[in-house]
MILUM-866517 format. One record per residue: x, y, z of N, C-alpha, C in turn; residue in three letters. Coordinates in steps of 0.05 Angstrom, whole numbers, plus 5000, padded with zeros to 4 digits. Example, Ala and Ser with C-alpha at 12.3 -4.5 7.8 and 13.67 -1.06 7.14 Angstrom:
// residues 2
526448865156524649105156526449345156ALA/525749555142527349795143525850015157SER/
***
This chain:
// residues 417
477252744759477352654731478852864714UNK/478353124720479753334705482753324710UNK/483553264735486353254741487753034725UNK/486352794724487552574710487752634680UNK/485852774668485952854640488253034635UNK/488753224654490953404652493653254652UNK/493853054670496252884671496752754644UNK/494552654631494852514606496052694585UNK/495052944584496053144565499053204569UNK/499753264594502553324600504353084596UNK/503252834599504852604594505752584565UNK/503952674546504752674518507052864513UNK/506953104526509153294523511753184534UNK/511553054557513952944570515152724552UNK/513352564539514352344522515952454499UNK/515152684488516552804466519352894475UNK/519552994500522053094511523852864520UNK/522852624523524452394532526152294509UNK/528752224515530452114494529351874481UNK/530151824456529151594442529951334456UNK/528551114450528950864464531750764460UNK/532950794436535650694432537650834449UNK/537551104450539351254467538951194496UNK/536451154504535851084532537150824540UNK/536950624522538150364528541150374529UNK/542450534512545350574512546250694538UNK/544750894547545551034572545150854596UNK/542950704597542350544620544050294622UNK/545350214599547049984600550050044599UNK/550650304601553450384602554650324629UNK/556750164630557950084655559150324669UNK/560350504654561450744666559350914680UNK/557150964666555051124678553750984702UNK/553450724700552250574723554150584747UNK/556750574742558650594764558450864778UNK/557851074762557551344773554851374787UNK/553051184784550451204797548251304779UNK/548651274752546551354733544151184739UNK/541851314742539451174751537851064728UNK/537050814731535250694712532450814714UNK/531150844692528450964692526350744698UNK/525050764721523150554729520250664730UNK/519850914724517151024724516551144696UNK/514051134688513351224662512851534662UNK/512351634638512051924635509652034652UNK/507551884653505251974668505852004698UNK/507351804709508051824737510052044742UNK/511952094724513852314727512352584727UNK/510452604709508852854708507352904733UNK/506252684744504752704769506552794792UNK/508952674793510852744815511653034813UNK/512353124789513353404785511153594792UNK/508753544782506453724787505853734817UNK/505853504830505253494858507253644875UNK/509853614868511953744883511754054880UNK/511254144855510954424851508554544866UNK/506254404864503954504878504254494909UNK/505654284918506154264947507854484957UNK/509954554943511754774951510255044948UNK/508555064928507055314924505155354948UNK/503755144956501855174978503355215004UNK/505555075008507055095033508255385036UNK/509555475015510655745016508555955016UNK/506355915001504256115000502856155027UNK/502455945042501155965068502956125087UNK/505556065087507456215104507656505095UNK/507656555069507756825059505356985069UNK/503056855067500556995076500457035106UNK/501556845121501456865150503457055162UNK/505957055151508057205164509157435146UNK/508257455121509157675105511557605087UNK/511857765066513957715047516757765058UNK/516957935080519557995092520557785111UNK/518857585117519657375135521057145121UNK/522156955136523156715124520756525120UNK/519456545097516956405093517256125082UNK/519656055072520055785062522955715065UNK/523455495080526155395083527155265058UNK/529555345049530655235024530754925024UNK/531354795047531454495046528754365040UNK/526554525041523954415035523854315006UNK/525454424988525554334961526554044960UNK/528653984976529653704976527553514989UNK/526253615010524153445023521953385003UNK/521253584986519153544967519853334947UNK/522453324939523353114920522852834931UNK/523552804957523152544970520152484973UNK/518652674983515852624989514152554964UNK/514752694942513152654918514352454898UNK/516952434896518252254877518751974887UNK/519351954913519951684925518351664950UNK/515651674949514051674973514151424990UNK/515051194978515150944994517850925009UNK/519651105005522251095018521951135048UNK/523450985065523351035094524251315101UNK/525851445083526851715088524751925082UNK/522451845070520452045061517752005076UNK/517851895100515451855115514952095134UNK/512552135144511952365160513852405184UNK/514452185198516152215222518952325215UNK/520452205197523152315191523052595179UNK/520952655164520852925151520453135173UNK/518453095190517753305209519753305232UNK/520153075245521953065268524853115259UNK/525752995237528453045227529053335222UNK/527253465208527653755202527553925227UNK/525653865245525354025269527853995287UNK/528653745291531053695308533553825296UNK/533853805270536253915257536254225260UNK/533954345258533854635262534654715290UNK/533754565310534554625338537554585342UNK/538654375330541554335332543054555319UNK/542154635295543554855281543555115296UNK/541255185307541055435323542855415348UNK/542855185361544555155385547555185378UNK/548455065356551255085348551955375341UNK/550155515327550755795320550955965345UNK/549055935363549056105387551356045405UNK/552555805402554755725419557455795406UNK/557755735380560355765367560355985345UNK/558056095338557956285316557956155289UNK/558156315268558156215241560956175230UNK/561555925223564155865212563955595199UNK/565955525182565955255170565855035191UNK/567255075213567254865234564454845246UNK/563055065250560355065261558454925242UNK/558654975217556954845197557354545197UNK/559854465198560554175198559454045223UNK/559854175246558854055271555754045272UNK/554454245261551554245260550554005243UNK/551653975219550853755202551453485215UNK/553853455226554553195238552953125263UNK/552453325281550953275305548053215298UNK/546953355278544253295269543953005259UNK/545852915244545852635234546152445257UNK/547852515277548252335300545652295315UNK/544052505317541552485331539352355315UNK/539552365288537552235272537351935275UNK/539751815280539751515282538151425307UNK/538751515331537251415354534251505354UNK/533751735341530951835339529451705316UNK/530751535300529551395278528251595258UNK/529751805252528552015235530652115214UNK/532151925203534152005182532652115158UNK/533352365152532052515130534252695118UNK/535352625094537552775083537253075083UNK/534953185075534753485075535053605102UNK/534753445124535053555151537953655155UNK/539853525142542653615144542953905133UNK/541453955112541554235101540154425119UNK/538054335134536654505153538654595175UNK/540154405185542054475206544154675197UNK/545154645172547154825162545955095156UNK/543355095147542055355142541855515167UNK/541355385190541055535215543755665223UNK/545955555212548655665219549455885199UNK/548955845173550056025153547756185139UNK/545356185151543156315138543056615139UNK/544956735153544957025153543357145176UNK/543257405177541957555199538957495200UNK/537657465177534757415177534057155192UNK/535656945187535256695201536156705230UNK/538556835234539656845261537857005280UNK/536557205270534857365288532457215298UNK/531656995284529456835293530056665318UNK/532656615323533456445345532256165342UNK/531356065365530155795364527455795351UNK/526356035346523756055332524055955303UNK/526555945292527055845265526155555263UNK/526355405285525555125284522555095281UNK/521055285292518155275290517155395264UNK/517855635259517155775234519655885221UNK/520355785198518655635180518955335181UNK/520955225193521754945189519454745196UNK/518554755221516554555230513954595214UNK/513054845212510554905198510754825168UNK/512954895155513354815127513354505125UNK/514654365143514754075141512053945144UNK/510454045163507853925168506053975144UNK/506054225134504354285111505154135086UNK/507754105082508753965058508053665060UNK/508253545083507553265087504553225081UNK/502953415092500053395088499353415058UNK/500753595044500253625015500953375000UNK/503253245008504153004994502152774999UNK/501252745024499252535029496652575015UNK/495752825014493252885000493552844970UNK/495752934959496252914931496252614922UNK/497552454938497752174931495052044933UNK/493452124953490752004956488952084932UNK/489252324923487452424901488252334874UNK/490852294869491752244842492951964837UNK/493651824859494951564855492851354850UNK/492651264825490551064819491750784814UNK/494250744822495450484819494250294840UNK/494150034834493249834853495449794874UNK/494849844899496849814920497649524923UNK/500249474928501049194932499549074955UNK/498748824951497348684972499248624995UNK/498648715020500548675042500948385047UNK/503448315054504148035061503347985090UNK/501747775093500747705120502547485132UNK/503547525156505147335170503847215194UNK/501747335203500447235228498946975222UNK/499046795242497546545240494746595250UNK/492846585232490046645239488846435257UNK/490146205260489045995277490146015306UNK/491846225311492846285338494446045349UNK/496045915332497845705340500745805334UNK/502745645342505445735339506545675311UNK/505045545294505945495267506245755251UNK/508245755234508545985216506345985195UNK/505846215183503946225161504846045138UNK/503045935122503745745101506045835083UNK/506046085075508146175057510846225071UNK/510846225097513346265112514645995121UNK/513345775115514445515124516645415105UNK/516745505081518845435062519745685048UNK/522445715046523445945032524046185050UNK/524146415037524946665050522846775069UNK/523646875092521846995112522647285116UNK/520947435130521547715136523947725155UNK/524347525172526647525189529247495173UNK/529147345151531447315133532147585121UNK/530047725112530547995100531748185120UNK/530648185144531848365165534748295170UNK/535348045172538047955177539948035154UNK/538948005129540548075106541148375105UNK/539148535111539548825111541448905133UNK/541248785156543048845178545948765172UNK/546248545157548948445151550548635134UNK/549348805119550749005103551749235120UNK/550549275144551349475163551349755150UNK/549349815135548950085124545950135121UNK/545350385118542550465116541550435087UNK/539550265083538450235056535950405054UNK/535450495029533050665024530650495018UNK/530350275032527950105030527749945055UNK/525349905065525049745090524449455082UNK/524549275102524248985096521448925086UNK/519449065095516649015085516449075056UNK/517449315047517349385019519049205002UNK/521349125013523048944998521648674994UNK/520248585015518848325013516648344992UNK/515248564990513148594970514348584942UNK/516748714938518048714912518848424905UNK/520048284924521048014918518647824913UNK/516447854928514147684923513047734895UNK/512947994887511948064861513747944839UNK/516447964844518347844825517947544822UNK/517447414845516947124844514447064827UNK/512347234830509947194814510547234784UNK/512147434777512847474749514447244738UNK/516247134755517846904746516046664741UNK/514146624758512246404755510646434729UNK/509746674724508246724699510046674674UNK/512546764676514346724654514846424649UNK/514946264670515445984667513045824658UNK/510745894670508345734665506345864647UNK/506746124642504746274627502746404646UNK/501546624638499646764655496946634655UNK/496246514677493646394680491846604696UNK/489746674684488046884695485746754712UNK/484646924729482246834744480046744726UNK/479746884703477646814685477946534673UNK/480446434673481046164662480145944681UNK/480045984706479645764725477045804742UNK/475746034740473446094758471045924750UNK/469245894769466645774764464846004754UNK/463345944733461646154721458746124726UNK/457745884729454945834734454445854764UNK/454046094773453946154802451146144813UNK/450946064838448446084853448746334871UNK/446946524868447246774883444646834898UNK/444847014917442547104932442647414933UNK/440447524942440347814946440047884975UNK/440148144981440048235009437448135023UNK/435248135008432648065021431947775018UNK/433847605009433247325007432747205035UNK/430547055039430046935066432246745073UNK/432846715099434946535108434446245100UNK/431946165102431245895095431945825066UNK/431446015048432045975020435045955015UNK/436646135028439546125026440645865037UNK/439645775060440645535072440045295054UNK/437745285041437045075023438845074999UNK/439545304988441345324965444145214972UNK/445145284995447745185004447844875004UNK/445744755015445744465018445044334991UNK/443344444975442544324950444944314931UNK/446544524930448744534912451444454925UNK/451344384950453744284964456044484962UNK/455444734969457444944969457545074997UNK/459545225002459945345028459345645029UNK/459045765006458746055006456846134983UNK/455346344987453646464967454246764964UNK/455046854940455347134936452747284939UNK/452747514952450347684955450747914936UNK/448847944917449048154897446648334898UNK/446948574886444748754883443348714856UNK/441548894849440048864823441948874799UNK/444249014802446149044780448248834780UNK/447948624797449748404801452548494811UNK/452548704826455048784840455048664867UNK/457448564875457648414900457448604924UNK/455648544942455348714966456048544991UNK/456548294988457348125011457447835003UNK/457847665023457847375019456747245044UNK/455147045041454046905064455046615063UNK/456046515086457246255088455846095110UNK/456545835111455545675133456345785160UNK/458745895161459746015186457946245195UNK/456946395176455246625183452646515196UNK/451646295186449246185198449746085227UNK/452045955230452745855257453146085277UNK/454346305267454846535285452246655295UNK/450146655278447646775286445646575297UNK/446546325301444746135313444746155344UNK/446446335354446546385383447146135398UNK/449346005391450145755404451045825433UNK/450145665452450845705480451045435493UNK/453445355504453745095516451745045539UNK/450845255551448945225574446045185564UNK/445545225539442845205528442144915523UNK/439744835529438944555525438344495496UNK/438044695479437344645451439844545436UNK/439344355418441544245402442244435379UNK/444444365365445244535343443044535321UNK/442044305315439944295295437544465302UNK/436744455328434444615337435044915335UNK/437444985341438245275339438145365310UNK/439145205292439145275264436245295254UNK/434545105261431745115252430345355263UNK/431045435288429745675299430645925285UNK/433245935276434246165261432846175234UNK/432445945221431345945194428345995193UNK/426945935215424045965215423346265214UNK/421646345195420846625193419046705217UNK/419446945226417947045249415447185238UNK/413047105247410647245238410447525250UNK/409047695235408747965244410848155233UNK/410748405243412548615232415048645248UNK/415248525271417648555288418948285294UNK/421648285294423148045299425648115314UNK/426447955334428848005349431147835339UNK/430847715315433047555303433247625274UNK/435347535261435747585233433647435216UNK/432747555195430647435178431647395149UNK/433347575140434247565112437247555111UNK/438247475088441147445084442747695090UNK/441747925083443248175088443848225117UNK/442348095135442848145164445047965175UNK/445847755161447947585171450347565153UNK/450247685129452447655110454947795120UNK/457247715108459747845113460148065092UNK/460648305102460948535084462648745097UNK/464348885082464948855053466548595048UNK/466648525023468048275016470248334995UNK/472448204998474648244979474048104953UNK/474548234931474048124904476548144888UNK/476647984866478847994847477548034819UNK/479248114800478248154773478847924755UNK/477547914733477947694714480747684703UNK/482047914702484747924690486947884711UNK/486247864737488347814757489647544753UNK/492247534757493747284754493047094777UNK/492946844771492246644791494346644813UNK/496846694806499046684826498646894848UNK/497147114841496647314861494647224882UNK/493247014877491246914896492446744918UNK/494946654914496146464933496146574961UNK/497246814967497246904994494446955006UNK/492547024989489847074999488346825007UNK/488846604991487446354996489046165014UNK/491446255023492946095041493446235068UNK/495146445067495946585092493546725105UNK/491746825089489546985100487046815105UNK/487146565100485046375108482446405092UNK/482546535069480146555052479646295037UNK/477146215033476545965019475446014992UNK/474546264986473246324961473446624956UNK/473746704931473946984924472047034900UNK/470147224903468547304880470247444859UNK/469647384834470947504811469047704797UNK/470047944792468348144779469548224752UNK/467748324735468648404708469548694709UNK/469948814685470849084683468949284694UNK/466349214695464349394706463649324735UNK/465449164748465149094776462748914782UNK/461648784761459448594764460548314768UNK/459148154784459947884790459947714765UNK/462147584760462347414736463247124743UNK/464247084767465146814774466046794803UNK/467046564810468046514837470446324835UNK/472546394850474946224852475246114880UNK/475645854883475945724909478745614912UNK/479345524936481945404941482445164923UNK/480345004919480744764901481244844873UNK/479945064863480545164836483445244833UNK/484445374854487245464853489145234853UNK/488745044870490444804872490444654845UNK/488144624833488044484807489544634786UNK/489344904785490645064765493745044768UNK/494645064793497545044798498544764790UNK/497044564797497844294791498044244760UNK/495944344746495944304717498244454704UNK/498844694714501044854703503744704707UNK/504144604731506644454737506844204720UNK/504544064718504543814702505143864673UNK/503944084662504344154634507244214628UNK/508544364647511344434643513144184643UNK/512643994662514143754663513843584638UNK/511343584627510843434603512443554579UNK/512443824578513943954556516943894558UNK/517943904583520843854587521643574580UNK/519843384584520543104580520343024551UNK/519143194534518843124505521043234489UNK/
***
């Protein structure tokens, strides 16, 4: 909590130092600057502050540990670690900033650089060969990492202090620095990154048939993205999975722009039938049939969702066996019947058969975000929670279909008038 408060304070300072909105728009829309590669600003001041602080702390810890372990007279921090820190903390989703390319790329480049120096000595030709050979090996090893090129050259032109280490330069400081810096970046992101992670796109058919997932039967697929990236025949700083998430999110924004933002709170059922952990199975079964529903949210005393119990959960625990002479109805009745005494070898209350943990959505979530969850992932219902994580409603597949249909119909009516 203290760290996030500190970020908020530094964000205000950063905002003051940021150019005014008018100047920013002029710069970002200048064709000349865009041709030169002038970068559009896609992160806010808070995120920039977090990235800068994390990179500085990561380098401090990485260099400090090496300083403490090997002394101030040693090569305690490789200069290319600064470039690795930029990638790890500022563009953590980049394929170039993942643990494998950072550690393996830097280690391999150090070994290449030392080999070239010991074979050809230090010269412009040696530096060029070291950088080129390191890059040539990065491709088959799937570890392209731009700072690794600097590591290879450092091994050639680093002077007597680096040369005296021999192949040990690859281990200390390069490999050790890389591992510690990656660990710092992962820990920093886990502690301070409070953004909602993009929901992964599911392509597997949960029914174990050869049919594609519902969202892959029409429109763009992951294979299309892979083919498009390969057709450019160059290395992009984004993988097909991340690109797919961006495109899906853009499709959702376009849908909201066209139809308006419909929230879960607008379509959810509010008068819910719920049970608690200790609700007897017979009572839960009766509620399902009385209200003709397929699922009951399981809540605690504060109405926070701790699970969900469905008809499928009852069937799973009825111990169905084709070799058993008991019918399905008999098995269900046996499961629902309370066992007298203090000991039972079967489930007695809802908490023993419910599905937990359960995925929830918030009242403010856009309806369009539910499409992959209620189609590709095979979910039939999603509990909706309020700002205090208390149960406030339920959205089902039929609710979603009705909302999408009404939105489409409303748009067509407006266009026809």
